[in-house]
N, C-alpha and C positions, 0 to 999 in steps of 0.2 A: 764202304771200299777206303782204307787208309790212305792218307797222303805225307809223302815222308818230307820232313823239313830237320832243318837245324835246332830251332828252337820255337816253341811254342810258349807266348807270354799270354797269362791268366788275368785279366780285371787291367783295364785300360786306363786308370784314372793317375793320379799323378807320377806316380812310380811306373806302371806299366807303357802309359803312352812314352816314358822317356825310355826305357828299356827299350820297346819295339823300335824307336827310332835310334839309337844308337846302336843297337845288332845291324839292323837294315844299313846303316851306314857301313860298317865295317863289312858290307856283303854277306851276311848271313843271310839265310832263307827264313824268312821270320812269319808265323803265324801270330796274329794277335786276335785274342777273343773276349767279348763282355755280353754279360748278361742284360745289358741295358745298350744304351746308345750314347757310346761318348762322344763330348762330355756332357754328363747329366747330373742332375741332384739327387742321385738317389746312395750316394756313397759319403768321400768324404773330401772333395776335389770339386767344390763349388761355393758360390759365395761372393760373386765378382773380384773380389781382392784377398790376397793373404800375404801378412805381413812376411818382411824379408829383412833379415841384419846379419851383419858380419860377426860381430862380437856375439858368442852363443855364449848366455849365462848358464844354461845348462849341463853345460862341460866342454871343454877346451877340444875334446876329440871330433866335435862338430863343426869346426870353425874350417877346417879343410874344404868340406862338402859346401857352407856357406861360398867361400870363396869361389868354388872351383863352379859351383851354380850360376853366378853372376856372370862369368866368363860365358857358360853354355848358353845363357839367356841372349846374351848380347851376339854371338854367332847365330842363333836360328834367329832371331830380330833380324839380321842383314842377310838371310837368306830368303827372308818370307815378307818382310817389309812389314811386319805386324808389332805392335805396341805391347810389349809383355813385362816389361820392368820399369818402374817409375821410380827416380830417386828422388826422396820427398825430405830427409832426415828422419831419425828416430829418436825418440823420448822414452827412457825407461827411469819411471818414478818408483820411489819407494822412502822406507825409514828403517830405523833399528828393529821394530818390532813389526813389520811386516811377514805376513804371512807366504810359507815357502810357495815357490811357483814350478809346476812342474816336478816336484820332490826335491827341487833345491833351495836352501836359506840364504838369506846374504844374497838376494838375486842381483842386485843392481851392483854390489861390489864383485860378487862374482863375473858380472858380464865387463866390469872395468878391468878387473885382471886377465880375461881374456882378451881383452881388445890389446893392453900393453904388450902379452907376450908375442902377439902376432903384430904387431906395430900398425894397428886398426885407428884410424885418426878419430878421436873423441874429446869433447869436453865434460868437465864435471858442473853442474849448474844449480845456485841453491834457489830455496822456493821463490824468491825476491827476484832473482835471474830469469827462471822460468815464466814469471807472472807477466813480466814486462815486456819478454820477447813473443810470449805466446799467451794473450789473454784470456781465452776460454778455460782454461784449467783455474780450476779452484783448489792451490794446494795449503796444505798446512805450512807453518813455518819450518817444523822439523823434517817435513820431506826433503830430498834431493833428488836430482835427476842425471844421468848419463846420456848424453846426447851424441849420435854417430851420424855424420853427414852422408853416409853412403847407404845408408838404412831406406826403406820405402816399402812398395808394394807390388806383388806380381799379379797378372791377371789369369787364374786358373783356369777357366773355361777355354781362352785363348791361348793360351801355355798348349793344353792336353791336344786343342785343335791343330794347333801347329805342328807338333811333332807327330802327329798321327798322318798328316798331308804328305811331310817330309818322310816320312818310313812309306807309305804308299808310293810314293816319287822315287824311293828306292827299291821297289820291287815288294814289299812286304804285302802281305793278306789282310785286312780288316774285318773279322766278321762281328758284327753287333747283332745284340737280341738273340744272343745263341747260350744255353745257359750249360757251362760244364758240370758233369755229373760225377766223374771220376778221373783221378790221377792214378797211372798204374806204371809205378816203375817195375823195369825187366829183372829177372832175376839175376843177369849178371853186370846188372847197374850202368849199361850202354846204352838203352833207348828206354824210353817213357812213352806211354800211348796214353791219349786224353779221349776219353768217351764222352760227347754231348749230348744235347737234346735233337741234335741234327744228323750226327755221325761220330766218327771215329778218324783220329788223328794219332800219327807216331813222329816222333822228334829226338833228337840227341838229348836234348834238354829239356824243363818245363820251368818256367818261370813264374812263381804264385805272385802275385800280386794283387790282391784281392781283399785286403782291406778288414771292414768288419766279418767277412766271410771265412778269414782265416780257419777259424775252429775246425770245420769240416772237412780240414782237406790234410789235417795233420793228428799224429796221435795222441792221446787222452791227457798224455802228460804233459806235453806242449802246448795242446789246446788251452789247459788251465791258467796259464801265461798272460792271455790275453782277454781284456773286460771290455766292453764296448759301452762307451756313455752318450747318453743323447745330448746336445750342445744345442744352444739357437744362437742366432743373430740377428740384428734390428739394425734399421736404417733409421732415423730420427731425424726432425726439421727442425731448422734453426731460424724462426721467422725473425725478419731484420738482423739478423747477423751472419748468415750464411757465408758472407765475405773472408769473416775470420776464420772459416774450415774448408777454404779453397787450398789445394794440393802445395801451391808455393806459399803459404802461411802458414800451415796446420799440420803437422806431422804426426806418422804413423806412431802410436804410443801402447806401452803395456804398463799397466799402474799396479805395483804390488801394494797392497796396504793391510790395514790394522781395523779397517772402518767393517762396517756390517756385509759389506762385500769386497772379499779380500784381492780380488783380482778383475779388472778392466783394461778393456784394449779395443783397440779403434783407430779409424781411418779418417784421412780428409772425406769431403763431398766429392765424390770420384762421378764424372760424366751426370752431376744433376741428380743421383739416387739418395743423396741423404747422406747424414754421417754414420756409418756403421760402424757398431760400437757391439760387445759381446765380453760375455764372462765364461767363466767354466765349473762345472760340478763334475765330484765324482763321486758323490754319495752312493747315486743310484745308478744301475746299469740295464740295458738292454740287447736284445739282438736282433739282427735284421727281419726277422718275422714278427716281431712285438713292438719296432719302433714306432713311434708316434710322429708322423711327418707335419700334421698341424699345428701351428703356435697359435697358445690360445688368448683372449683377451687380458686375463689374469696373468699371464706371463708376461705382456707387454706392458702391463701397466704398473707390476713390480719392478718390470728391468729400466721405465721411466722416471721411476720414484727413485730408486737405487743410483742412476745415471745423473741426475740432477747435481747429487752431492759432489761431484767429480767435474762435471760439465754444465753449468747452471744456464747455461745459452740454449739447451736443447731441451726447448719449451713445445716446440711443435708436436702434431703429430707421430705417430710410426708409419712411415711411409710404405714400410715391408717388413717381413721378418721369415727366417728360413731354418728349420731345420738339418743338423748333420751329424754326423756319427764320428766321435772318436774311437779308435782301438789302441788301447792302450796295453804296456805291460806292467808290473808291479813298480820299477823304477822310473818309468816314462822314458826308456832307454828305445832303441831301433834293434831289430833283426835283421841282419843282410847274412844269411849262411845258406848253406846245405842244409837238404832235409838228411837227418840223423841216417844214417846207414844207406842213403841213396844219394851220392853225390850228382845225378841227374837231373836233378831237382833243386832250385833256389827259393828261397824263401826270401822275399822282401817286406817284410811287413811286420808291425805296424809303423805308423808313424808316431803315435801316442801324442798326438795334439799339435804337435810342433814340426811338422814334415815338410811341408810344401816348399817351403824356402830351398830345401837340401834334393828336391827331388830329380833335378838334371845331373847332378854330379851322382846321385845313387843311380839312376839307371846307368849312366858310364861305367859305376863299378862292376853291375849286373851283367854289362856286356862282357865286359873285361873277365867275370868270373867264370864266366859262359865257356869262354871262348879259350881260356888260359890257365882261368885256375887261379889266376892273382889278380889283385888289385892296384892301384896307382896311389891311392887313398887307403891308409892303415883300417882294415876292417875289423882287427882284432876284435875293439871296444864293441861291435856289432853281433859277434859270436853269440849262439844259442847258450855256452854256459854261461856268458855275464849276465844274461836273463835271470836263469837259473839261480844263480849265487844271490841273485836281487830277492826272489821271492822266499830263499830259505832263513 
């Protein structure tokens, strides 16, 4: 039996939970479906903490998303009394020879230019100044830093849980452990049917926020735009020095480098879990079916060896490690658009490894797009055509 709805949101991670909340907040009849039980560690929206920053080196088009997301997280915190966003300050380190980050060269300078364009409070720091203020960092003399006071981290699992709870309070239905098999737009483009392993549902609009599973829901030429990569997160101990890594003393950081590991990012010691650090790799790809969840001892040993070049105080053992999925486009951009030829299906994927900080604002954009066809924040940079051009 089909159940008539306004919107069906498929995939309830960062983007999907935000969309379900924003749609339900506006009075829409919403059904959210996830093949697992969100929040979960099967996709791209886990790991205890995610970096948030306001000046975005990947491109100025992302800054309005970051600014609006901070506002929405504070609104959700007020409604739920949950702690979602923690401001620690953020440091982006690099030099003139640093490797590109998310397809962007001169990442530190690009971040600074974005801050200047939007009036975001920041300061530039020399290696000497960084060493004095943040002793754990082992900088080279030619490295500089961009420091942003309002940067910090969000708690992904808590963010997802809070938004789904609010969506339910607003009348949305959330169905976990239910797998979507097919999304069938009507010939008249005014309805869409979603078929799952448990039943069939009909709505005016369907939203695909499915992350690494996006390829199975779009036609082959669009599927080619998406590549899934396996990334690993690590939490290390710093015996005798953990006080230096407390949130009030140590910032979130992104370090673009010309060393043998060209990117390292990390967080303070949050809730005694250890200092979380990670790098990124885009040389090997995977699929949801072949993804390796277990982190090997060899991976941990290699990461620990590399990390000590940057943070020599992290001499303790790895307290835990986790793998996650990055779903990337060729230029590391986002897709927030209708499915071509089917305006009743909205695609909001992928995050290309830098999306969680923007997710609440993207949820708002999805709601606006579903209900009015227009968005307050310009979505022109996130259309299919932009990603297709980047591949050409």
